[in-house]
LUMLO-259405 format. One record per atom (N, C-alpha, C, CB): atom name; x, y, z; residue number from 1. Coordinates in pm, 1 decimal. Glycine has a CB too. Layout:
% residues N
CA; X; Y; Z; NUM
...
END
This chain:
% residues 63
N; 867.0; -759.0; 2640.4; 1
CA; 853.5; -780.8; 2499.0; 1
C; 749.6; -732.6; 2476.6; 1
CB; 859.4; -903.1; 2447.8; 1
N; 663.2; -724.2; 2454.4; 2
CA; 502.3; -738.9; 2471.2; 2
C; 522.5; -619.8; 2410.9; 2
CB; 406.6; -757.2; 2623.2; 2
N; 622.2; -450.2; 2429.2; 3
CA; 598.9; -346.5; 2409.5; 3
C; 636.8; -358.5; 2294.9; 3
CB; 635.7; -261.1; 2481.4; 3
N; 778.3; -409.2; 2237.5; 4
CA; 793.2; -488.3; 2085.8; 4
C; 711.1; -511.5; 1983.0; 4
CB; 819.2; -602.1; 2095.1; 4
N; 610.4; -553.1; 2016.5; 5
CA; 530.8; -612.7; 1947.7; 5
C; 419.9; -528.8; 1903.4; 5
CB; 496.5; -715.9; 2010.1; 5
N; 375.0; -398.0; 1989.8; 6
CA; 306.4; -318.5; 1952.5; 6
C; 376.8; -215.7; 1871.6; 6
CB; 244.4; -281.3; 2048.7; 6
N; 496.7; -231.6; 1877.9; 7
CA; 571.0; -71.3; 1810.6; 7
C; 558.1; -136.9; 1681.5; 7
CB; 766.5; -5.7; 1858.5; 7
N; 612.8; -275.3; 1662.2; 8
CA; 639.9; -323.4; 1539.4; 8
C; 522.7; -336.8; 1492.3; 8
CB; 715.1; -434.9; 1530.1; 8
N; 411.1; -381.6; 1520.5; 9
CA; 258.1; -371.5; 1438.6; 9
C; 229.1; -180.5; 1407.5; 9
CB; 97.6; -455.2; 1577.5; 9
N; 287.0; -100.1; 1474.2; 10
CA; 249.6; 2.8; 1460.1; 10
C; 347.4; 53.6; 1304.8; 10
CB; 264.4; 75.7; 1605.6; 10
N; 426.1; 49.7; 1332.3; 11
CA; 529.7; 79.4; 1201.7; 11
C; 475.1; -26.5; 1072.0; 11
CB; 721.1; 33.7; 1252.2; 11
N; 439.8; -136.1; 1109.3; 12
CA; 394.3; -212.8; 988.3; 12
C; 266.6; -156.4; 920.8; 12
CB; 367.7; -359.0; 1028.2; 12
N; 130.2; -75.3; 1042.1; 13
CA; 109.1; -44.7; 980.1; 13
C; 108.0; 114.7; 910.0; 13
CB; 52.5; -105.3; 1002.2; 13
N; 201.6; 146.9; 949.5; 14
CA; 242.3; 298.8; 895.5; 14
C; 280.2; 282.0; 763.5; 14
CB; 367.1; 374.8; 973.6; 14
N; 372.0; 188.8; 725.6; 15
CA; 462.5; 151.1; 601.1; 15
C; 340.4; 119.9; 518.0; 15
CB; 584.5; 14.2; 618.6; 15
N; 226.8; 26.4; 543.6; 16
CA; 174.1; -20.4; 462.4; 16
C; 59.5; 76.0; 438.6; 16
CB; 154.0; -146.1; 490.0; 16
N; 60.0; 240.0; 488.6; 17
CA; -61.7; 306.2; 505.3; 17
C; -5.0; 422.2; 354.9; 17
CB; -92.1; 382.2; 700.1; 17
N; 172.1; 427.1; 401.3; 18
CA; 281.9; 584.3; 372.2; 18
C; 269.1; 449.7; 192.1; 18
CB; 539.0; 628.9; 527.5; 18
N; 292.0; 339.0; 217.8; 19
CA; 274.0; 259.1; 53.2; 19
C; 160.9; 274.5; -12.6; 19
CB; 279.4; 103.9; 49.5; 19
N; 22.9; 255.5; 5.8; 20
CA; -47.3; 261.5; -61.4; 20
C; -108.3; 423.5; -63.5; 20
CB; -117.7; 154.3; -34.3; 20
N; -72.5; 508.2; 46.8; 21
CA; -62.5; 670.6; -29.7; 21
C; 11.5; 651.2; -150.0; 21
CB; 25.7; 799.2; 62.9; 21
N; 125.6; 635.0; -150.6; 22
CA; 195.1; 697.6; -256.5; 22
C; 123.6; 611.7; -418.0; 22
CB; 385.0; 670.0; -220.6; 22
N; 99.4; 479.2; -385.4; 23
CA; 36.5; 448.8; -522.2; 23
C; -94.2; 518.2; -546.1; 23
CB; 11.9; 298.6; -538.4; 23
N; -192.6; 549.9; -472.2; 24
CA; -299.9; 647.6; -485.6; 24
C; -265.5; 767.6; -560.3; 24
CB; -346.3; 687.7; -358.3; 24
N; -100.1; 824.6; -530.1; 25
CA; -127.1; 994.1; -580.9; 25
C; -45.1; 956.6; -656.1; 25
CB; -101.3; 1146.8; -494.1; 25
N; 55.0; 888.1; -691.7; 26
CA; 93.8; 836.0; -852.4; 26
C; -23.2; 785.5; -934.5; 26
CB; 201.4; 705.5; -852.2; 26
N; -130.9; 695.2; -911.3; 27
CA; -179.6; 636.0; -987.6; 27
C; -286.9; 843.8; -1041.3; 27
CB; -260.1; 457.6; -905.9; 27
N; -324.4; 861.6; -976.1; 28
CA; -396.5; 996.7; -1010.2; 28
C; -323.8; 1081.2; -1120.2; 28
CB; -407.0; 1088.4; -877.5; 28
N; -217.7; 1081.2; -1076.8; 29
CA; -101.1; 1152.4; -1127.3; 29
C; -94.9; 1121.6; -1269.2; 29
CB; 29.6; 1115.0; -1055.9; 29
N; -60.3; 989.6; -1283.8; 30
CA; -76.0; 897.5; -1431.3; 30
C; -175.2; 941.0; -1511.3; 30
CB; -111.6; 743.5; -1414.6; 30
N; -255.5; 887.8; -1448.8; 31
CA; -444.4; 914.0; -1542.6; 31
C; -498.9; 1076.9; -1562.6; 31
CB; -608.2; 833.1; -1414.1; 31
N; -419.0; 1135.7; -1452.4; 32
CA; -400.9; 1317.1; -1495.8; 32
C; -340.9; 1335.8; -1650.5; 32
CB; -264.1; 1408.7; -1375.4; 32
N; -256.0; 1282.2; -1637.1; 33
CA; -152.9; 1278.6; -1752.4; 33
C; -207.3; 1229.1; -1861.9; 33
CB; -34.0; 1200.9; -1727.7; 33
N; -229.7; 1088.4; -1865.3; 34
CA; -293.8; 1010.6; -1993.2; 34
C; -443.1; 939.0; -1937.3; 34
CB; -170.7; 872.9; -2055.1; 34
N; -527.7; 1025.3; -1946.9; 35
CA; -689.7; 964.6; -1914.5; 35
C; -746.5; 861.9; -1992.5; 35
CB; -798.0; 1070.1; -1930.9; 35
N; -670.9; 833.3; -2114.3; 36
CA; -715.2; 707.2; -2180.7; 36
C; -640.0; 583.6; -2145.7; 36
CB; -707.4; 722.5; -2324.6; 36
N; -538.5; 610.7; -2014.5; 37
CA; -467.7; 454.7; -1999.7; 37
C; -554.3; 464.9; -1840.9; 37
CB; -235.5; 433.5; -2002.7; 37
N; -667.8; 549.8; -1823.4; 38
CA; -676.8; 496.6; -1671.3; 38
C; -699.8; 360.2; -1611.9; 38
CB; -771.8; 557.4; -1617.0; 38
N; -786.5; 279.8; -1732.0; 39
CA; -834.8; 136.5; -1726.3; 39
C; -703.3; 30.9; -1673.4; 39
CB; -892.8; 92.9; -1891.2; 39
N; -563.1; 36.6; -1738.1; 40
CA; -479.4; 68.3; -1748.6; 40
C; -391.5; 31.4; -1599.2; 40
CB; -504.8; 184.3; -1801.0; 40
N; -397.2; 185.0; -1610.5; 41
CA; -341.9; 251.1; -1451.4; 41
C; -432.5; 154.8; -1317.7; 41
CB; -402.5; 467.7; -1437.2; 41
N; -537.1; 177.1; -1326.5; 42
CA; -650.9; 161.2; -1248.7; 42
C; -599.4; 30.1; -1177.8; 42
CB; -796.4; 152.7; -1334.5; 42
N; -592.0; -89.2; -1263.7; 43
CA; -551.0; -207.4; -1269.0; 43
C; -457.9; -235.0; -1191.3; 43
CB; -523.8; -238.2; -1371.5; 43
N; -355.7; -206.1; -1254.0; 44
CA; -184.1; -188.2; -1144.2; 44
C; -257.1; -165.3; -1036.5; 44
CB; -43.8; -36.0; -1170.6; 44
N; -269.8; -29.1; -1005.7; 45
CA; -248.0; 31.8; -896.1; 45
C; -368.7; -113.2; -757.2; 45
CB; -312.3; 239.4; -933.3; 45
N; -459.3; -108.4; -836.5; 46
CA; -568.1; -210.3; -725.6; 46
C; -428.6; -339.1; -695.4; 46
CB; -770.6; -307.8; -843.5; 46
N; -387.9; -416.7; -812.3; 47
CA; -298.0; -515.6; -765.1; 47
C; -188.3; -430.7; -715.0; 47
CB; -254.1; -621.5; -873.0; 47
N; -138.4; -368.9; -695.3; 48
CA; 11.8; -336.0; -630.9; 48
C; -73.9; -291.7; -489.0; 48
CB; 132.8; -184.9; -726.3; 48
N; -180.3; -228.8; -446.3; 49
CA; -218.7; -216.4; -299.0; 49
C; -277.3; -370.5; -245.8; 49
CB; -344.9; -87.7; -282.8; 49
N; -303.8; -423.3; -334.3; 50
CA; -346.8; -580.1; -277.5; 50
C; -206.3; -607.2; -209.9; 50
CB; -394.5; -718.1; -417.0; 50
N; -110.5; -610.0; -311.6; 51
CA; -6.6; -699.5; -272.9; 51
C; 80.9; -623.5; -107.6; 51
CB; 108.5; -711.0; -432.0; 51
N; 56.2; -490.6; -138.5; 52
CA; 120.5; -431.6; -27.6; 52
C; 32.7; -489.1; 86.4; 52
CB; 128.1; -267.5; -34.9; 52
N; -134.4; -474.1; 89.0; 53
CA; -179.6; -532.8; 195.8; 53
C; -163.4; -654.8; 224.3; 53
CB; -280.1; -517.8; 203.4; 53
N; -132.8; -727.1; 153.6; 54
CA; -106.9; -895.3; 205.0; 54
C; 9.8; -877.7; 233.7; 54
CB; -121.8; -1030.9; 101.6; 54
N; 136.7; -819.7; 221.5; 55
CA; 307.1; -809.7; 273.5; 55
C; 223.3; -734.7; 458.8; 55
CB; 461.2; -635.2; 123.5; 55
N; 159.3; -657.7; 445.1; 56
CA; 110.3; -617.7; 571.8; 56
C; 86.1; -693.7; 704.4; 56
CB; 8.5; -573.9; 544.7; 56
N; -56.9; -750.5; 656.4; 57
CA; -89.6; -873.8; 706.4; 57
C; -41.8; -1010.5; 731.5; 57
CB; -155.8; -888.6; 661.0; 57
N; 46.2; -1032.0; 656.7; 58
CA; 175.9; -1130.8; 645.1; 58
C; 269.9; -1072.6; 783.2; 58
CB; 274.2; -1107.6; 465.7; 58
N; 292.4; -950.8; 786.8; 59
CA; 381.3; -909.7; 905.5; 59
C; 289.2; -813.1; 1032.9; 59
CB; 517.9; -808.9; 832.1; 59
N; 158.8; -857.7; 1007.4; 60
CA; 117.6; -801.3; 1154.1; 60
C; 117.3; -963.5; 1173.3; 60
CB; -50.7; -685.9; 1188.1; 60
N; 96.5; -1054.5; 1123.2; 61
CA; 71.8; -1194.8; 1250.4; 61
C; 201.8; -1236.3; 1264.8; 61
CB; -31.6; -1350.5; 1202.5; 61
N; 321.2; -1187.0; 1167.8; 62
CA; 450.4; -1249.7; 1270.2; 62
C; 475.4; -1175.6; 1392.5; 62
CB; 599.3; -1248.2; 1197.4; 62
N; 393.7; -1034.6; 1377.1; 63
CA; 453.9; -982.2; 1526.5; 63
C; 357.6; -1007.3; 1648.4; 63
CB; 481.0; -812.2; 1524.8; 63
END
């Protein structure tokens, strides 16, 4: 059963990394399209990244 915990933890970390990477990439695209809205975009990006990190940490503790 211990091996399954390691697999679950690995999947959690991979999922969180992919999610944060996508958020960052999409935010950079949005800033390139509308540079005047960069402050709002960065704020939303940081909030979303923090939520993903929080879910990732909670899931790691559960695994």
